[in-house]
C-alpha distance (Angstrom), angle and dihedral (degrees) to the residues before:
residue distance angle dihedral
M1 . . .
S2 3.73 . .
V3 3.88 124.2 .
S4 3.78 90.2 -109.9
A5 3.76 92.1 51.4
V6 3.83 90.5 51.7
S7 3.78 91.3 51.9
D8 3.81 90.4 52.4
V9 3.85 92.6 57.5
V10 3.77 111.7 113.7
A11 3.80 110.4 -131.0
G12 3.77 118.2 -115.6
T13 3.79 126.4 -120.7
L14 3.77 128.7 -98.2
Y15 3.81 108.5 -142.0
V16 3.80 116.1 -160.1
V17 3.80 101.4 -151.7
A18 3.79 127.0 -164.5
T19 3.81 115.3 -144.5
P20 3.83 129.8 -167.2
I21 3.80 120.3 -73.9
G22 3.78 90.8 -148.7
N23 3.80 117.8 -36.8
L24 3.79 106.8 72.3
D25 3.81 90.6 -153.4
D26 3.82 87.3 73.1
I27 3.83 94.1 74.3
S28 3.79 112.9 105.3
A29 3.82 127.4 -121.1
R30 3.77 88.0 -122.3
A31 3.83 92.4 53.9
L32 3.79 90.9 51.6
R33 3.83 91.4 49.6
I34 3.80 92.2 49.9
L35 3.79 93.6 47.3
R36 3.81 89.5 52.2
E37 3.82 95.6 46.0
V38 3.83 104.2 44.8
A39 3.80 121.8 91.4
L40 3.82 94.9 -128.6
I41 3.81 139.8 10.0
A42 3.82 117.3 -142.7
A43 3.84 103.3 -150.6
E44 3.80 132.2 -172.1
D45 3.83 90.0 -137.9
T46 3.80 116.5 10.0
R47 3.81 91.7 -165.3
H48 3.84 89.3 57.8
S49 3.77 97.0 41.1
I50 3.79 95.8 47.9
R51 3.78 88.4 69.0
L52 3.77 91.4 54.7
L53 3.79 91.1 49.4
Q54 3.81 93.5 46.2
H55 3.80 89.5 50.9
F56 3.80 90.4 58.3
G57 3.82 95.4 35.8
I58 3.80 95.5 -113.8
A59 3.80 116.4 154.5
T60 3.83 101.0 -175.2
P61 3.81 112.3 137.3
L62 3.80 118.2 -103.5
A63 3.77 131.8 -143.6
A64 3.80 128.5 -176.0
C65 3.80 119.0 -105.1
H66 3.85 107.9 168.9
E67 3.75 138.6 142.4
H68 3.79 94.6 -85.7
N69 3.80 97.8 51.6
E70 3.78 106.3 22.6
R71 3.82 96.5 100.8
E72 3.79 93.7 44.9
Q73 3.82 99.2 39.3
G74 3.76 98.4 36.3
G75 3.80 89.9 90.7
R76 3.76 92.4 65.6
F77 3.82 91.0 58.0
L78 3.76 91.7 44.9
T79 3.79 90.2 51.8
R80 3.79 92.7 54.6
L81 3.81 90.9 45.4
Q82 3.79 91.4 51.6
A83 3.82 88.1 49.0
G84 3.78 88.9 61.1
E85 3.77 102.2 -97.2
D86 3.82 123.6 131.2
V87 3.83 118.3 -126.4
A88 3.77 130.0 -167.1
L89 3.81 122.0 -149.1
I90 3.77 118.3 -151.5
S91 3.78 136.7 168.6
D92 3.79 129.7 -150.2
A93 3.80 90.2 -90.0
G94 3.78 137.2 -12.0
T95 3.76 127.9 5.5
P96 3.84 117.6 -14.6
L97 3.89 117.0 -116.1
I98 3.85 92.2 26.1
S99 3.80 96.1 113.2
D100 3.79 84.8 -36.7
P101 3.83 135.5 92.7
G102 3.77 125.6 -82.6
F103 3.84 106.0 82.4
H104 3.79 95.3 105.5
L105 3.80 93.0 48.4
V106 3.82 92.7 47.5
R107 3.78 92.0 48.8
A108 3.79 92.9 48.0
A109 3.79 91.6 48.6
R110 3.75 92.9 50.2
A111 3.80 91.5 46.4
A112 3.81 88.7 52.4
G113 3.78 92.2 52.3
V114 3.79 93.7 -108.4
R115 3.79 115.2 150.2
V116 3.84 111.8 -112.7
V117 3.82 116.8 -161.5
P118 3.81 125.1 -172.0
V119 3.79 117.5 -140.0
P120 3.84 100.1 -165.3
G121 3.77 127.1 -149.7
A122 3.79 140.0 118.7
C123 3.76 120.7 16.6
A124 3.84 121.1 170.0
L125 3.79 96.5 -146.3
V126 3.85 93.6 51.0
A127 3.80 91.9 43.9
A128 3.83 91.1 52.4
L129 3.77 94.6 45.0
S130 3.79 92.4 49.4
A131 3.76 91.8 60.0
A132 3.85 103.3 28.9
G133 3.81 98.9 88.6
L134 3.80 90.8 -132.2
P135 3.82 122.6 124.7
S136 3.81 107.9 -75.4
D137 3.82 101.6 179.7
R138 3.76 91.2 88.3
F139 3.82 124.8 18.7
S140 3.82 140.3 154.9
F141 3.81 121.5 -140.5
E142 3.84 107.7 -148.4
G143 3.81 96.8 176.6
F144 3.80 115.8 -158.3
L145 3.80 118.0 -4.7
P146 3.82 120.9 -137.6
A147 3.84 112.7 -74.6
K148 3.80 95.2 -130.4
T149 3.82 120.0 77.6
V150 3.84 95.4 -127.4
G151 3.83 93.5 51.6
R152 3.78 92.6 41.9
Q153 3.80 94.2 52.3
A154 3.80 91.3 45.6
R155 3.80 91.0 54.4
L156 3.81 91.2 47.0
Q157 3.78 90.0 51.9
Q158 3.80 88.9 56.4
V159 3.83 92.1 58.6
A160 3.79 98.3 32.5
E161 3.84 92.0 107.7
D162 3.83 97.0 39.1
S163 3.80 107.6 124.8
R164 3.76 94.4 -153.3
T165 3.79 124.2 93.4
L166 3.84 105.6 -92.7
I167 3.79 120.9 -139.9
F168 3.77 125.3 -165.5
Y169 3.77 137.4 177.9
E170 3.82 116.7 -141.9
A171 3.80 138.5 -179.1
P172 3.78 114.3 -115.0
H173 3.79 94.6 -122.1
R174 3.87 89.1 57.7
I175 3.76 100.1 38.0
L176 3.87 96.6 98.6
E177 3.84 94.7 49.2
C178 3.78 89.5 44.0
I179 3.78 92.9 55.8
A180 3.79 89.1 45.0
D181 3.80 90.5 56.3
M182 3.78 91.5 46.8
R183 3.79 90.2 51.1
D184 3.84 91.2 51.2
V185 3.80 94.8 45.0
F186 3.82 102.7 35.2
G187 3.81 97.5 30.1
A188 3.83 131.7 -102.3
D189 3.81 92.3 -95.4
R190 3.79 97.8 56.1
P191 3.84 107.9 117.9
A192 3.84 114.4 -117.3
V193 3.77 141.0 169.6
L194 3.82 128.6 -148.1
G195 3.80 114.4 -150.2
R196 3.79 110.6 -168.1
E197 3.79 131.6 176.3
L198 3.76 91.7 -6.1
T199 3.87 115.5 -154.8
K200 3.83 89.8 5.5
T201 3.80 130.7 109.3
F202 3.85 96.1 -91.3
E203 3.82 97.0 40.6
T204 3.81 114.3 167.4
L205 3.78 130.1 -166.7
K206 3.80 107.7 172.8
G207 3.77 123.0 171.7
L208 3.83 120.7 -164.4
P209 3.79 138.6 132.3
L210 3.83 108.7 -81.0
G211 3.76 94.4 -105.2
E212 3.78 92.8 53.2
L213 3.77 93.3 40.1
H214 3.81 89.7 56.0
D215 3.83 92.1 52.6
W216 3.81 91.4 45.6
V217 3.80 93.7 52.9
A218 3.86 91.0 43.1
A219 3.80 89.7 54.9
D220 3.82 94.9 53.3
S221 3.79 119.8 49.3
N222 3.78 90.1 -167.0
Q223 3.84 88.5 70.4
Q224 3.81 87.8 59.3
R225 3.84 93.2 66.3
G226 3.80 135.6 79.9
E227 3.81 132.9 17.4
C228 3.80 113.9 -25.6
V229 3.78 135.3 -159.2
L230 3.82 119.3 -175.1
L231 3.79 121.5 -160.4
V232 3.78 121.1 -170.4
A233 3.79 127.2 -171.4
G234 3.78 115.1 -112.3
W235 3.75 122.6 -103.5
Q236 3.81 117.7 -87.2
E237 3.76 121.7 -156.0
P238 3.82 109.7 -111.2
E239 3.81 116.7 -117.4
G240 3.78 131.7 -140.3
D241 3.82 119.4 -12.4
E242 3.84 91.5 -7.0
A243 3.79 90.6 68.2
V244 3.77 94.1 54.0
S245 3.83 124.4 74.3
G246 3.79 120.6 -122.6
E247 3.83 89.3 -112.0
A248 3.78 91.9 53.3
L249 3.83 90.8 50.0
R250 3.78 90.3 49.5
V251 3.84 90.6 52.5
L252 3.84 90.8 46.2
D253 3.83 92.3 50.3
L254 3.79 92.1 50.6
L255 3.77 93.5 50.6
L256 3.82 92.2 44.6
G257 3.77 87.3 60.7
E258 3.79 91.6 56.3
M259 3.83 107.9 36.0
P260 3.76 145.3 16.9
L261 3.76 119.7 -64.3
K262 3.80 97.8 -109.2
R263 3.79 93.5 49.0
A264 3.82 92.1 44.7
A265 3.84 91.2 53.6
A266 3.81 92.6 48.3
L267 3.78 93.7 48.3
A268 3.83 93.4 44.2
A269 3.82 88.1 52.6
E270 3.79 90.7 54.0
I271 3.79 91.7 49.3
T272 3.81 99.4 43.6
G273 3.81 105.6 27.0
V274 3.79 92.4 -125.0
R275 3.78 115.1 137.3
K276 3.81 112.7 -88.2
N277 3.80 94.6 -135.7
L278 3.79 91.3 53.2
L279 3.81 92.6 48.8
Y280 3.83 89.1 48.2
Q281 3.77 91.6 55.1
V282 3.78 91.8 45.4
A283 3.86 89.1 50.1
L284 3.78 90.6 52.4
E285 3.78 92.2 51.2
R286 3.80 92.3 47.5
Q287 3.79 91.8 51.1
K288 3.77 90.9 50.4
D289 3.80 91.3 51.8
A290 3.84 92.2 46.2
């Protein structure tokens, strides 16, 4: 083939295909058609994905595209795409790139001008959120937390006052210590939901305050198995006395004994850094209770 002929080749399409997270009936008809029609499937684990393809009678060749080889092997997929072949990217379960490999390949394909097409479907975080009963208008997906306690607690501290619903993935062997850290950082009363083995036979969606959820999981070893999604209600700004430290209340009470309410609240705000309007409301409530 001449150089000019190569340059005339229309690049193929990279399809990012979601696969079931458990129940095989959740795969879409479009996903099945794409997987049959492409020239190659880039899979996170070919040994895992071959079982999915065999179940649906799909004979498309597989090639590994996982976190350990994605940067090095991505060029082979890009070469085939640029030669005009279509490629499908899949992970072991759910939507690729969502705490799964694929980002480097997708970015390289887009940079090379290759068309990238999403084929949506199952995603564990969305499935859990849809049935958790926690606010879903605004949420933050945090993925997997650090494996070590110190790093995990530090990350949780960073999001402790995030008002959005927080969503985490966690390995089953760390789920109990993860909930314990959330309880200690967020507070035992913060509402949470454990989604486990979603769409599978032993699916669990259990909603409890973090302190109770920890004890419930600790009491049942079965809840420490399988794929886990943890959802935690966002932080809510405390109201009234709960929003003011004990030291700030002490300062406010001392000043209230020496000057008018409005002046006491203003001066207490300057001393403690607490919002003046909040201290004013607290002062009003404390005078009513006196």
